[in-house]
Each structure stands twice: as structure tokens, then as C-alpha cells.
Backbone as numpy.savetxt, mean C-alpha at the origin, in Angstrom:
# Nx Ny Nz CAx CAy CAz Cx Cy Cz
-13.42 15.49 11.78 -12.81 14.11 10.70 -11.35 14.41 10.56
-10.37 12.80 10.05 -9.58 12.82 9.79 -9.45 12.22 8.42
-8.43 13.20 7.77 -8.39 12.79 6.38 -7.03 12.45 6.38
-6.63 10.92 5.32 -5.61 10.07 5.48 -5.38 10.21 3.67
-3.78 10.06 3.73 -3.50 10.22 2.29 -2.34 9.32 2.20
-2.76 8.64 1.30 -1.21 7.59 1.04 -0.88 7.79 -0.82
0.43 8.55 -0.55 0.49 8.46 -1.98 1.36 7.69 -2.46
0.83 7.20 -3.22 1.48 5.69 -4.16 2.36 5.89 -5.41
2.93 4.52 -5.84 3.64 5.26 -7.21 2.44 5.30 -8.37
1.29 4.54 -8.25 -0.02 4.44 -9.01 -0.68 5.13 -8.68
-1.46 5.23 -7.17 -2.59 5.63 -7.28 -1.96 6.67 -5.93
-3.33 7.50 -5.35 -3.03 8.08 -4.08 -4.29 7.90 -3.63
-4.49 7.13 -2.51 -5.50 6.77 -1.83 -5.91 8.15 -0.68
-7.13 8.17 -0.74 -7.63 9.06 0.33 -8.77 8.34 1.14
-8.23 8.80 2.64 -9.63 7.76 3.03 -9.89 8.90 4.52
-11.34 9.06 4.98 -11.83 9.92 6.04 -12.10 8.95 7.31
-11.89 9.39 8.63 -11.86 8.63 9.47 -13.25 9.56 10.37
-14.19 9.12 10.97 -14.89 9.85 12.12 -14.23 9.55 13.62
-14.37 10.71 14.18 -13.52 10.50 16.10 -13.87 9.14 16.30
-14.55 8.63 16.14 -14.05 7.16 16.94 -13.32 6.23 15.87
-12.49 6.29 14.92 -11.50 5.58 13.84 -12.54 5.05 13.47
-13.85 5.17 12.67 -14.39 4.39 11.69 -14.17 4.88 10.13
-13.42 3.99 9.66 -13.03 4.60 7.66 -14.71 4.75 7.26
-14.76 6.46 7.26 -16.32 6.94 6.73 -16.56 6.65 4.81
-15.27 6.86 4.63 -15.34 7.31 3.05 -13.71 6.82 2.52
-13.45 6.34 1.54 -12.44 6.36 0.74 -12.70 6.24 -0.76
-11.41 6.82 -1.42 -11.79 7.07 -2.90 -10.02 7.15 -2.98
-9.94 7.35 -4.71 -8.81 7.00 -5.09 -8.17 8.30 -6.48
-7.44 8.32 -6.62 -6.86 9.75 -7.86 -5.76 8.60 -8.36
-5.36 9.29 -9.32 -4.21 8.46 -10.66 -3.02 9.75 -9.67
-1.65 8.99 -9.39 -0.45 9.52 -8.95 0.33 10.32 -10.47
0.28 11.67 -10.88 0.99 11.91 -11.40 2.02 13.32 -10.68
2.80 13.38 -11.10 4.30 13.90 -10.63 4.04 15.37 -11.48
3.38 15.53 -12.63 3.09 16.62 -13.41 1.81 17.68 -12.82
1.29 17.34 -12.38 0.07 17.87 -11.99 0.49 18.73 -10.99
0.04 19.92 -11.24 0.06 20.97 -10.38 -0.79 21.75 -9.03
-0.61 21.98 -8.19 -1.42 21.80 -6.66 -2.66 22.34 -7.12
-2.89 23.30 -7.88 -4.27 23.89 -8.57 -5.25 22.59 -8.91
-4.34 21.69 -9.73 -5.35 20.39 -10.64 -5.54 19.73 -9.23
-4.80 19.09 -8.36 -4.89 18.35 -7.29 -5.91 19.19 -6.52
-6.34 20.11 -6.51 -7.28 20.69 -5.46 -8.38 20.48 -5.87
-8.46 20.86 -7.14 -9.43 20.72 -8.06 -9.95 19.56 -7.76
-9.07 18.67 -8.41 -9.54 16.98 -8.12 -10.13 16.47 -6.51
-9.37 17.20 -5.93 -9.97 16.84 -4.39 -11.31 17.53 -4.30
-11.24 18.57 -4.42 -12.93 19.04 -4.48 -13.94 18.62 -4.88
-13.48 18.18 -6.08 -14.86 17.20 -6.94 -15.29 16.11 -6.07
-13.87 15.21 -5.27 -14.17 13.91 -4.77 -15.02 14.37 -3.55
-14.74 15.21 -2.89 -15.32 15.37 -1.82 -16.74 15.87 -1.98
-16.93 16.63 -2.71 -18.39 16.89 -3.25 -19.29 16.12 -3.34
-18.76 15.11 -4.65 -19.20 14.19 -4.85 -19.79 13.07 -4.10
-19.21 12.97 -2.86 -18.88 11.98 -1.81 -19.99 12.85 -0.46
-20.38 14.15 -0.88 -21.23 14.66 0.09 -20.20 15.27 1.38
-19.31 15.46 1.27 -18.17 15.81 2.32 -18.08 16.87 2.47
-18.41 17.90 3.25 -17.66 18.95 3.89 -16.66 19.58 4.41
-15.96 20.21 3.94 -14.44 20.46 4.23 -14.19 20.86 5.85
-14.83 21.71 5.89 -15.22 22.15 7.27 -14.76 21.20 8.48
-15.75 19.91 8.22 -15.76 18.95 9.06 -14.36 18.16 9.53
-13.23 18.18 8.75 -12.31 17.81 8.49 -11.38 18.77 9.57
-10.52 17.98 10.31 -9.67 18.86 11.58 -8.73 18.69 11.59
-8.09 17.15 11.12 -7.09 16.63 11.08 -6.43 15.99 9.69
-5.30 16.17 9.82 -4.68 15.54 8.46 -3.45 14.82 8.26
-3.26 13.49 7.88 -2.29 13.09 7.61 -1.30 12.22 6.33
-0.23 12.63 6.07 0.39 12.15 4.64 1.34 11.39 4.64
1.18 10.24 3.99 2.54 9.15 3.71 2.58 9.51 2.13
3.94 9.25 1.74 4.44 9.52 0.31 5.70 8.56 -0.01
5.25 8.35 -1.36 6.72 7.56 -1.52 7.00 8.47 -2.98
6.91 9.29 -2.86 7.16 9.93 -3.88 7.32 11.56 -3.69
9.01 12.12 -3.15 9.00 13.28 -2.68 8.48 14.29 -3.18
8.91 14.37 -4.37 8.18 15.79 -5.17 6.80 15.92 -5.37
5.83 15.06 -4.40 4.70 15.53 -3.76 4.46 15.82 -2.75
5.00 15.49 -1.77 5.02 15.75 -0.61 5.04 17.44 -0.17
5.42 17.87 -0.96 5.27 19.77 -1.00 4.14 20.22 -1.75
3.58 19.80 -2.61 2.30 19.84 -3.16 1.12 19.45 -2.64
1.30 18.23 -2.03 -0.11 17.52 -1.02 -0.13 18.77 0.40
1.06 18.94 0.82 0.95 19.99 1.89 0.02 20.82 1.33
0.64 21.59 0.91 -0.30 22.83 0.43 -1.74 22.38 -0.17
-1.92 21.44 -0.74 -3.35 21.33 -1.26 -3.92 20.82 0.10
-3.35 20.27 1.06 -4.27 19.91 2.11 -4.54 21.74 2.59
-3.17 22.29 3.26 -3.55 23.78 3.82 -4.91 24.84 3.12
-4.55 24.18 2.22 -6.02 25.36 0.66 -6.96 24.72 1.12
-7.38 23.64 0.82 -8.63 22.99 1.00 -9.29 22.95 2.37
-8.16 22.68 3.62 -8.96 22.58 4.78 -8.24 23.42 5.81
-7.46 23.90 5.56 -7.06 25.10 6.50 -5.82 24.87 7.45
-5.34 23.56 7.26 -4.76 22.97 8.58 -3.31 22.18 7.70
-2.36 22.29 8.30 -0.88 21.82 8.13 -1.00 19.98 8.51
-1.00 19.38 7.57 -0.64 17.63 7.48 0.49 17.43 8.42
0.49 16.44 9.12 1.09 15.02 9.91 1.68 14.42 8.33
3.28 14.92 8.07 3.90 13.67 7.75 4.64 12.72 8.01
4.41 11.57 7.62 5.09 10.18 8.14 6.56 10.27 7.56
7.66 10.22 8.67 8.53 10.28 8.57 9.39 10.25 9.72
10.83 10.58 9.50 11.86 10.26 10.93 11.45 11.34 11.68
11.42 10.83 13.09 10.77 11.71 14.14 9.18 11.17 14.44
8.78 10.89 13.17 6.96 10.26 13.70 6.80 9.03 14.76
6.39 9.29 15.33 5.95 8.11 16.14 4.83 6.90 15.57
5.21 5.69 15.83 4.73 4.85 14.53 4.20 3.58 15.49
4.83 3.34 16.76 4.46 2.05 17.70 5.57 1.07 17.67
5.94 0.56 16.33 7.08 -0.02 15.99 8.25 0.26 15.90
9.20 -0.65 16.48 10.47 -0.55 16.57 11.27 -1.17 15.15
11.77 0.10 14.34 12.72 -0.39 13.34 14.05 -1.17 13.46
14.10 -1.99 13.06 15.32 -2.69 13.02 15.59 -2.85 11.30
16.55 -1.91 11.40 16.34 -1.82 9.25 17.64 -0.99 9.35
18.60 -1.51 8.41 20.08 -1.03 8.46 20.24 0.02 7.92
19.63 0.99 7.31 19.41 2.02 6.81 18.05 2.74 6.87
17.41 3.36 8.21 15.89 3.38 8.02 15.59 4.80 7.73
16.27 5.32 6.73 15.85 6.35 6.16 15.14 6.25 4.75
16.05 4.82 4.36 15.31 4.15 3.42 14.37 3.39 3.33
13.70 3.18 3.67 12.47 2.33 4.54 11.05 3.31 3.93
10.57 3.14 2.89 9.42 3.41 2.47 8.77 3.86 3.67
7.48 4.90 3.87 6.62 4.94 4.23 5.57 4.10 4.75
5.13 3.85 2.92 4.35 2.87 2.65 4.10 1.71 3.65
5.54 0.71 3.66 5.98 -0.52 4.40 5.64 -0.13 5.50
5.83 0.91 6.34 5.80 1.22 7.86 4.09 1.15 8.21
3.61 2.44 7.31 1.94 1.95 7.74 0.68 1.20 7.70
1.51 0.36 6.56 0.19 -1.11 6.61 1.05 -1.78 7.84
2.39 -2.07 8.15 2.70 -2.38 9.36 2.24 -2.38 10.49
1.50 -1.31 10.81 0.93 -0.47 11.66 -0.24 -0.88 12.03
-0.83 -0.45 11.02 -1.88 -1.02 10.84 -2.51 -2.78 11.11
-1.68 -3.38 10.29 -1.44 -4.90 10.68 -1.33 -5.17 12.34
-0.33 -4.69 12.94 -0.03 -4.91 13.98 -1.22 -4.65 15.32
-1.60 -3.44 14.67 -2.83 -3.39 15.67 -4.52 -3.76 15.56
-4.53 -4.63 14.36 -5.85 -5.34 13.68 -5.83 -6.61 13.98
-4.33 -7.57 13.78 -4.54 -9.05 13.59 -3.28 -9.40 14.79
-2.14 -8.30 15.28 -1.44 -8.84 16.13 -0.10 -9.03 15.81
0.96 -9.31 16.67 2.05 -9.78 16.04 2.58 -11.55 16.51
3.71 -12.01 15.83 4.55 -11.36 14.62 3.27 -11.86 13.51
3.88 -11.63 12.32 3.40 -11.28 11.00 3.84 -11.27 9.57
3.91 -11.54 8.64 4.22 -11.07 7.33 3.49 -10.88 6.42
3.40 -9.32 5.96 2.47 -8.66 5.13 3.09 -8.80 3.85
2.03 -9.14 2.92 2.58 -8.74 1.14 1.58 -8.35 0.93
2.21 -6.68 0.49 1.98 -5.71 -0.18 1.88 -5.77 -1.54
0.80 -5.81 -2.32 0.77 -5.87 -3.68 0.39 -4.25 -4.78
1.13 -3.86 -5.04 1.34 -2.15 -5.55 1.86 -2.35 -6.60
2.36 -0.86 -7.19 3.35 -1.17 -8.02 4.25 -1.95 -8.18
5.22 -2.13 -6.57 5.75 -3.08 -6.48 5.46 -4.61 -5.59
5.90 -5.60 -5.39 5.17 -6.29 -4.39 6.28 -6.42 -3.49
5.85 -5.86 -2.19 6.58 -5.56 -0.81 6.33 -7.01 -0.03
7.52 -7.66 0.83 7.18 -8.15 2.18 8.05 -7.76 3.35
7.06 -7.82 4.36 7.36 -7.12 5.23 7.31 -7.59 6.84
8.17 -8.13 7.90 8.04 -8.93 8.72 8.13 -7.97 9.54
7.04 -8.34 10.64 6.99 -8.04 12.42 6.80 -8.88 13.23
8.19 -9.17 14.17 8.00 -10.27 15.21 7.43 -9.74 16.28
7.63 -11.59 17.42 6.88 -10.92 18.32 7.00 -10.26 19.59
8.58 -9.19 19.12 8.76 -7.83 19.51 7.84 -6.89 19.66
7.26 -7.03 18.22 6.66 -5.76 17.73 7.58 -4.89 17.08
8.76 -5.65 16.11 9.71 -4.58 15.52 9.74 -5.53 14.31
10.12 -4.15 13.65 9.91 -4.43 12.38 11.46 -5.09 11.87
11.84 -5.87 11.16 12.95 -6.67 10.83 13.49 -6.62 9.54
12.68 -6.18 8.86 13.00 -6.10 7.14 12.04 -7.43 6.55
12.42 -7.45 5.08 11.54 -8.34 4.16 12.30 -8.40 2.56
11.88 -8.09 1.80 11.68 -8.04 0.52 10.86 -7.35 -0.65
11.47 -6.89 -1.67 10.80 -6.59 -2.70 11.18 -6.80 -4.07
9.78 -7.07 -4.80 9.90 -7.74 -6.04 8.91 -6.67 -7.08
9.45 -6.89 -8.33 8.04 -6.31 -9.33 6.65 -6.89 -9.08
5.72 -5.97 -9.63 4.35 -5.76 -9.40 3.75 -6.26 -10.24
2.97 -7.05 -10.03 2.09 -7.81 -11.42 1.83 -7.01 -12.58
1.30 -5.87 -12.38 0.88 -4.89 -13.37 2.41 -4.79 -14.16
3.28 -4.39 -13.39 4.63 -3.75 -13.45 5.49 -4.87 -14.92
5.04 -6.16 -14.19 5.72 -7.14 -14.91 5.30 -7.22 -16.48
3.81 -7.16 -16.89 3.43 -7.82 -17.48 3.88 -5.88 -18.75
3.59 -5.17 -18.16 4.08 -4.05 -18.92 5.70 -3.88 -18.93
6.44 -4.41 -18.18 7.91 -4.48 -18.47 8.24 -5.51 -19.44
7.29 -6.19 -19.72 7.18 -7.56 -20.92 7.07 -6.75 -22.27
6.23 -6.11 -22.50 5.69 -5.39 -23.21 6.77 -4.22 -23.90
7.39 -3.66 -22.95 8.12 -3.11 -23.00 9.54 -3.11 -23.58
10.26 -4.46 -23.28 11.20 -4.90 -23.51 11.33 -5.32 -24.14
9.98 -5.94 -25.31 10.43 -7.05 -25.89 9.83 -6.39 -27.40
10.04 -6.78 -28.58 9.51 -6.03 -29.64 8.15 -6.51 -30.11
7.45 -8.03 -29.38 6.30 -8.57 -30.14 5.35 -8.81 -29.26
5.97 -9.05 -27.50 4.50 -8.93 -26.82 3.67 -8.23 -26.26
2.21 -8.30 -26.21 1.63 -7.24 -26.20 1.42 -7.01 -24.51
0.88 -5.65 -24.79 0.57 -5.97 -22.94 -0.94 -6.13 -22.92
-0.52 -7.16 -22.13 -1.98 -7.91 -21.66 -2.81 -7.52 -20.33
-4.22 -7.84 -20.26 -4.74 -7.62 -19.00 -4.91 -8.42 -18.07
-4.72 -8.42 -17.24 -4.32 -9.08 -15.77 -5.61 -10.07 -15.44
-5.30 -11.49 -16.18 -6.34 -12.20 -15.82 -6.00 -13.77 -15.99
-6.50 -14.66 -14.99 -5.69 -15.91 -14.79 -6.23 -16.76 -15.56
-5.51 -17.57 -16.08 -5.77 -18.71 -17.54 -6.09 -20.08 -16.37
-6.77 -20.52 -16.77 -7.28 -21.64 -16.06 -5.89 -22.97 -15.86
-5.55 -22.68 -16.83 -3.61 -23.76 -16.60 -2.79 -23.06 -16.68
-1.53 -23.40 -16.31 -0.46 -22.85 -16.80 0.12 -22.81 -18.06
-0.09 -24.07 -18.48 0.40 -24.65 -20.40 -0.88 -23.88 -20.92
-0.17 -22.78 -21.73 -0.99 -21.45 -22.43 -0.89 -22.00 -23.80
-1.44 -21.88 -24.69 -2.01 -21.69 -26.34 -1.69 -20.60 -26.65
-1.61 -20.21 -26.20 -1.96 -18.32 -27.01 -0.61 -17.67 -26.36
-0.02 -17.18 -27.13 0.61 -15.78 -26.49 0.29 -15.10 -25.30
-1.09 -14.12 -25.41 -1.23 -13.69 -24.28 -1.61 -14.38 -23.00
-2.05 -15.66 -23.41 -2.16 -16.48 -22.52 -1.02 -16.93 -21.43
-0.09 -17.05 -22.28 0.95 -17.57 -21.93 1.66 -16.57 -20.90
1.48 -15.04 -21.38 1.78 -14.02 -20.60 1.19 -14.10 -19.36
-0.07 -14.09 -19.02 -0.64 -14.18 -18.04 -0.48 -15.24 -16.92
-0.66 -16.32 -17.59 0.26 -17.65 -16.92 1.56 -17.22 -16.11
2.22 -16.92 -16.90 3.87 -16.59 -16.42 3.82 -15.42 -15.02
3.54 -14.44 -15.93 3.31 -13.36 -14.57 2.27 -13.88 -12.93
1.16 -14.39 -13.09 0.01 -14.87 -12.29 0.82 -16.03 -11.39
1.20 -16.95 -12.42 1.52 -18.11 -11.85 2.60 -17.92 -11.02
3.78 -17.00 -11.56 5.07 -16.99 -11.03 5.14 -16.47 -10.22
4.30 -15.05 -9.72 4.00 -14.32 -8.93 3.32 -15.51 -7.38
2.79 -16.43 -7.69 2.26 -17.10 -6.54 3.68 -17.94 -6.35
4.11 -18.54 -6.76 5.23 -19.61 -6.72 6.12 -18.71 -6.02
6.57 -17.52 -6.11 7.69 -16.60 -5.98 6.66 -16.28 -4.27
5.78 -15.61 -4.25 5.13 -15.17 -3.01 5.23 -16.66 -1.84
5.04 -17.56 -2.18 4.83 -18.85 -1.71 6.16 -19.14 -1.05
7.11 -19.21 -1.75 8.75 -19.62 -1.40 9.27 -18.16 -0.62
9.25 -17.26 -1.27 9.58 -16.09 0.07 8.54 -16.34 1.56
7.68 -16.71 1.47 6.55 -16.55 2.58 7.69 -17.87 3.75
7.75 -18.65 3.24 8.51 -19.87 3.93 9.58 -19.53 3.99
10.39 -19.09 2.70 12.20 -18.85 3.29 11.87 -17.94 4.85
11.34 -17.09 4.60 11.49 -15.59 5.47 10.75 -16.39 6.97
9.98 -17.62 7.32 9.31 -18.16 8.26 10.79 -18.82 8.80
11.48 -19.76 7.66 12.82 -20.49 7.98 13.79 -19.55 8.68
14.11 -18.80 7.93 15.27 -17.62 8.73 14.72 -16.97 9.83
13.89 -16.47 10.02 13.55 -15.30 11.24 12.94 -16.88 12.52
12.61 -18.00 12.12 12.02 -18.63 13.09 10.44 -18.10 13.19
9.88 -17.49 12.85 8.64 -17.36 13.34 7.63 -17.98 12.55
7.70 -19.33 12.73 6.95 -20.38 11.96 5.39 -20.35 12.00
5.00 -19.60 13.38 3.47 -19.37 13.75 3.04 -17.71 13.13
4.18 -17.15 12.70 3.29 -15.22 12.07 2.38 -15.67 10.84
1.45 -14.73 11.38 0.11 -14.80 10.38 0.69 -14.70 9.14
-0.30 -14.70 8.11 0.09 -13.89 6.43 -0.63 -13.23 6.08
-0.72 -12.04 5.65 -1.47 -10.87 5.80 -1.15 -10.05 5.02
-2.10 -9.83 3.81 -2.45 -9.28 2.46 -2.74 -8.27 2.27
-2.22 -7.18 1.49 -3.09 -6.40 0.82 -2.91 -5.43 -0.25
-3.28 -4.38 -0.66 -3.28 -3.95 -1.98 -4.05 -4.53 -2.75
-4.01 -3.98 -4.44 -5.43 -4.26 -5.29 -5.31 -5.40 -5.80
-3.65 -6.23 -5.54 -3.93 -7.44 -6.70 -3.81 -8.62 -5.72
-4.05 -8.26 -4.58 -4.08 -9.67 -3.40 -4.85 -10.84 -3.84
-6.17 -10.33 -4.20 -7.31 -11.46 -4.23 -6.61 -11.71 -5.58
-5.99 -11.78 -6.74 -5.63 -12.30 -7.84 -4.86 -13.71 -7.31
-4.02 -13.35 -6.34 -2.79 -14.44 -5.61 -3.55 -15.39 -4.98
-4.67 -14.57 -4.14 -5.74 -15.92 -3.02 -6.39 -17.02 -4.03
-7.13 -16.25 -5.31 -7.97 -17.26 -5.94 -7.17 -18.06 -6.68
-5.72 -18.08 -6.81 -5.12 -19.10 -7.53 -4.38 -20.09 -5.79
-4.49 -19.20 -4.96 -3.56 -20.76 -4.09 -4.17 -19.85 -2.67
-4.78 -20.30 -1.42 -5.04 -20.05 -0.12 -3.49 -19.46 0.66
-2.79 -18.53 0.42 -1.55 -18.60 0.83 -1.88 -17.38 2.33
-2.96 -16.64 2.55 -2.95 -15.58 3.20 -4.15 -16.14 4.26
-3.79 -15.75 5.99 -4.76 -16.04 6.77 -5.50 -14.44 6.50
-5.09 -13.32 5.89 -6.00 -12.21 6.24 -5.92 -11.33 4.75
-6.95 -10.77 4.30 -6.93 -9.98 3.34 -7.46 -8.78 3.64
-6.66 -7.51 3.78 -7.00 -6.11 4.29 -6.45 -5.20 2.99
-7.75 -4.64 2.29 -7.25 -3.51 1.04 -7.23 -2.20 1.96
-7.40 -1.73 2.81 -7.41 -0.46 3.60 -6.27 -0.56 4.51
-5.60 -1.51 4.45 -4.30 -1.15 5.87 -3.54 0.12 5.49
-3.47 0.85 4.42 -2.64 2.11 4.39 -3.31 2.86 5.23
-4.45 3.01 4.39 -5.51 4.06 5.53 -5.56 3.73 6.93
-5.60 2.94 7.12 -6.12 2.64 8.70 -4.56 2.72 9.73
-3.22 2.46 8.96 -2.33 2.88 9.34 -2.14 4.18 9.53
-2.21 5.02 8.46 -2.29 6.44 9.19 -2.88 6.92 9.74
-4.30 6.50 10.45 -4.93 6.82 11.25 -4.29 6.75 12.57
-3.88 5.19 12.62 -3.17 5.00 13.95 -2.23 5.74 14.10
-1.42 5.98 13.21 -0.41 6.88 13.36 -0.22 8.30 14.04
-1.59 9.31 13.06 -2.33 10.16 13.45 -2.73 10.42 14.67
-3.59 9.45 15.24 -3.79 9.11 16.68 -2.84 9.37 17.84
-1.74 8.41 17.74 -0.29 7.95 18.42 0.45 9.14 18.31
0.44 10.31 17.54 1.13 11.57 17.62 0.10 12.80 18.11
-1.13 12.38 18.19 -2.02 13.41 18.55 -2.02 13.42 19.86
-1.99 12.44 20.11 -1.70 12.41 21.49 -0.37 12.39 22.49
């Protein structure tokens, strides 16, 4: 099996693929830069044991990270648990996409791996919206070129920012109120954040299509918050929450060849 690890700002997603490229298992752990390698080893072994996965069946590993401090940590974790050195997504790693970006080294690997999976599964051109700690908009044209996008504050981060930056606004749960005009502070926050995000996503998608001329581009969503937006308004042609893990497997296969 091949283990794929996607280290995000909030969660670390882990997937295991068989030799035919099927995602057999997936699980998450919270991201914490203060944890030591030993702590991550213990957590990973617990998750593998709980899912009845023998470490000896894992013959390859690939890692993507948006937190540089954890690159070295997880490289050591993978070496210790599986006895293999992981492929780390970065400059020099083949992805199958041409990158048209002013400063390629600034481009987060999380944005690339999801685009690789989307291109493989749904074809190009497309606009990919990833709802994570940040909401990212990523554009791949009909020449299979990544041509840029946009980055906005994520849904949870928006609610947390309101609570942190104001004296009296509470930190509320992410639930969609039945109407925009709310009669309580809790629902007013939910309304502003969720319905505001729907309007933001809709406008940015329309603006991207107008600027790039990709009027026929499919719109794909991934990330844990995608269904919240889709339940309000059907803006997406496809929703796939496992794109990051699938993209890592595709990149691993491409570089193994």
C-alpha cells in the first residue's frame, strides 16, 4: 500500500491506497506544531492499529505540508513507523500540471495536489474551490496549466476572528440559519458568515470565468465546509472531499514511474 499524508493548518489527513489506486482507508488527526515526533508516532500507530492496518504492508509514502516545521517531523515519523523515506511534494517533483504563477515557490502544495486529482478525475478546464482553514480558488485551463486563483478567509476562521477581535460577539457553531435577516446575535453571525461566503464564492467564480474566458469550466468543491455552501445554493458541478489524498497518490505514481 501507499500512504499519503496531507498536513494542513487545522488537520492532518492520512490515506492508504492499494496497488490499483483505490483509497482503502482514511483518517485525520489535529495539527499541532508543539507535538514531538514521538507523539505523532504514537498517534499514527494507534490509528493504524484501530483500522487493522499492518505497517509492513506499506511500501511507499508521499507527504504534502503547508507547515514547514512539520516537514522534518513527519519525514522522521514515516521513516520510524514504516522504514521508508517519503516523497515530499515541492519544487522538482513532477505533478503533470504546468504552473503559470509569478512566484512558484510561494504556491502551497495543498493547492497543487487537489488540482492534480481534479484534472485526473474530472478533466480540464475547471475552477476548484477548497474550503479549509482558508478558502482557496484554483484555476486550471484547457491546456492543463495552473493559472492562479484567489485566497479568502475560511468559514470557521471567520467566526473565530469575529469572536477574537470583538468584545462581546460569541464564538458560535457553523449552522445555516433559515433566513438572512436574523433575530439573534448568534444567528446574525451565522447568517453573515455563511450567506456572505455563498455570495463571495458565487461572485469570484463568475469573475474568474469572465477574466479567463473559461465560461465552460466545471466548478469543483473540496474540503470539509463545501457541503455547507452547496446546501444554500448549487454552485458546484462536483463535490469531492478526498481530492488531496487522491492527488498525492497520483503524484506519487507519476514520480515512481
